[in-house]
N, C-alpha and C positions, 0 to 999 in steps of 0.2 A: 200701667194705665188703665182707667177705668172707661166703661162705655160712655159714660157723660163727657169726660174728658175727651175721647177721640171725637164724639160727636161734635163738641164744642170747637175742637180743632180743625176738622173739616169744614164746618160752617164758615169759620173765621178765614180760612185759606180761600174759600169760594167767594167771600165777601171781598178779599183782597183781590183776587183776579178778575172779578167784575170791576173793581175800580181801576186797574190797571188796563182792562179793555176800554172803559169810559175814557181813560187817558189818551189811548190810541186814537181813539174816534175825534176826540177834542183837538188834540196837540199835533197829531202826525198824519191822519186821514181828513182832516178839516178840508180839504180842497176837492175831495170826492162828492159830487151831487148825492149819491147814496147816503153819504153822511148827513149832508144838509138835511135830508128827508127825514132822517132818524130823529132829528132834532127840531123838525117843524120849519125849517129856513126853506123858503119858497124861489127865491131868485140869487143869481150869483153876487147880485148888489149887496143882498141880506147878509149873504155868507161873508163877504170881504169886511162889513161892518163889525161883524161880530167875532171875525178870526181873532183879533188881540184877546178878546175876553175869553173866547173857547180855549185858546191856547194856554192862558193862565189857571182857567179852571181846570183844566185838563192835569195840568202839575199838581194842583190841590189835591185832584183824586188820588195820582200817583203818589204823593207823600202820604197821605193815609193810608193807601195799601203797604207801603215801605214800613209803616209804624206798626201796622198790625204783623205783618211778617216778621219784622224786627222783634216785637214783643213776643212772639212765638219762638223765636231763636233764644231769645235771652231765657224763656221759661223752661224750654227743653234742652238746650244745647250749652248755653253759658253759664249754668247753675246760678241764675239769679230769678227765681221763680216769682218773688214779689215784684219786682221790676217790671218783669215780662209780662205779669198778669195785669198789672197797673197800665202798662201801655197797650195792651190789646183792650182794656175795657175803655181807656182814654179813646182809640182811634175807633172803635166800633160804636162807641157814643157818638163820637164827631160825626161819623158817616150816617147813622140814623139821625141825628140832629139836623143835618145838612138835608136829607131827605123830607123831613118835616118843613123847614123852611121853604123847599121846593114847592110843596102843596099851597102854600101862601101866594104863590105868583099866579094863581088862577086855576080853575077847575080842569083844564086841559093838561094839569101837569100831576095829576093824582096818579096815573099809571106809572109815568117815569119814576114818580118819589116811590111808589110801592117797589118797583124794580130795584131802584137804588138802596131802599132802606130796609127790606125785609130781611136778608141775610144778616146784615151787621146787628140788626135788633136781636135776630135770634141767636146769634153768637154772643152777643152781649149778655144776654138772659143766662144762656147756658154756662157762661164763665162765671156769673154770679155765684153759681152753685158747685163750682170745680174746686 
């Protein structure tokens, strides 16, 4: 395995782990005020209104992470390099696109979008050349 493939793999694993963490925050730890603050929620009433949406959105993030990790598993352990590469490219592109969409919701969302989208975008670009 060459340096570029190792770098691409590490970046995709980090992107997946970040999306698992986002899942944990949105779907498991949503009832904690520290989580609300991370998402700009100011009151328990706002948090309760947003809870179903956050729960659902958390699972979207989890599914993208599982897809990226599954793609790596197909690529390296299942002997299906084309399917694995395609799945990695699809999931990292989806993560990156979701970050772009997040920027359209307002100027306050640029930082979260950069956090959410930078690793997947780097992983996507690296995997294009692997």
